[in-house]
C-alpha positions, 0 to 999 in steps of 0.5 A, spaced: 069 793 178 061 790 181 058 791 187 059 784 190 066 785 189 066 792 191 063 789 198 068 783 198 075 787 197 072 792 203 070 786 208 076 783 205 080 789 207 076 791 214 077 785 216 086 784 215 086 792 218 082 788 225 086 782 225 093 787 224 090 792 230 090 786 234 096 783 233 100 789 234 095 790 241 098 782 243 106 785 241 104 791 245 101 787 251 107 781 251 112 786 253 109 790 259 107 784 261 110 779 259 105 773 262 099 776 258 095 771 255 091 773 248 084 771 246 087 767 241 092 762 246 088 755 245 094 751 248 101 750 247 101 748 240 096 753 238 098 760 240 097 767 237 102 770 243 108 766 241 107 767 234 107 775 234 112 775 239 117 771 235 123 774 232 119 772 225 114 778 227 118 782 224 120 780 218 125 786 216 129 784 220 128 777 220 131 776 214 136 780 215 135 786 211 134 791 217 138 792 222 133 790 228 132 795 232 132 801 227 127 805 226 125 801 219 125 794 224 117 795 224 112 788 225 109 785 220 102 786 223 105 794 221 105 793 214 099 789 215 095 796 217 098 799 211 096 794 206 089 794 208 089 801 208 090 801 200 086 796 198 080 800 201 082 805 197 082 801 191 076 801 187 076 810 188 083 811 186 083 813 179 091 812 177 093 809 171 097 803 172 092 801 178 091 795 177 097 793 176 101 795 183 095 793 186 097 786 183 104 787 184 104 788 191 097 783 191 103 778 189 108 780 194 104 779 199 101 773 198 108 770 197 110 773 203 103 769 206 107 764 204 114 765 207 110 767 214 105 760 213 112 755 212 115 759 217 109 757 222 108 751 220 116 748 221 120 752 225 115 755 229 110 748 229 105 752 232 098 754 230 095 761 230 090 763 229 090 771 228 096 769 221 091 764 219 085 768 218 089 774 215 092 770 210 085 768 208 083 775 207 088 777 203 088 771 198 081 774 198 084 780 197 088 778 191 083 774 188 079 781 187 084 784 184 085 779 179 079 778 178 077 786 176 077 788 169 084 784 165 090 787 164 096 786 159 104 787 160 104 794 159 100 795 164 094 798 161 087 795 161 085 791 155 080 795 151 074 791 151 069 791 145 062 794 144 060 787 147 064 785 152 062 793 155 053 790 154 055 784 157 059 786 163 054 791 163 048 787 164 051 781 168 053 787 173 045 789 173 042 782 174 039 784 166 037 777 162 039 778 154 033 780 150 032 775 144 032 779 137 025 778 136 024 782 144 029 786 140 026 787 134 019 787 137 021 793 141 024 796 134 016 798 132 014 800 139 020 806 139 020 812 135 025 817 132 023 822 138 023 817 144 031 814 141 033 821 144 031 818 151 035 812 150 041 809 153 046 808 149 046 800 149 038 801 148 040 804 141 046 799 139 042 794 140 036 796 137 040 798 131 044 791 130 036 789 129 034 794 124 042 792 120 040 785 120 033 787 117 036 790 112 041 785 110 035 780 110 031 784 106 037 786 100 037 777 101 031 778 100 031 781 094 037 779 091 033 772 090 
């Protein structure tokens, strides 16, 4: 994962976690004080408190998957906090099926966001600023995971060719693609001893130019 992509993912996950924590705060304060007014309560049709304290704030019980009031009847904000914390560990984990697991979980999260957005607009007919921001953060997380390294159907990362790996490295480091003339010039100035201090990418580029020169020489000899 590139540095910019890593930063975007970290910012999105952190913001999503903070938004979920604030949603939990609003829900708890409304239980203690029935007339509590949240900072995101902008009007009758744009009230976070109305949405975050409705029955749909506990999606599993609202859909009938668990019994209302049971231990498993946790709010959507709890899932948001757990998902955000899991995403923060995504770049540092080294699991064989990491991308497939996270991609599947992120896709499921997007589906839940779609269902909640539909309920928000057409059932509750309200505009919750916190909810909309969490949708944006989850879409950003999905895109960061989707545009990480390509995955195939069996869940394993697709093997990249040497050219693809070199191109990805140059793109992440901001290195411009050298021309064949520049590689040939570098080849003349590199001795056998200096090759010991070159990177694998530099060695591959120089070897490619050398092989090309040999091929050109053979073609010239045949002519």
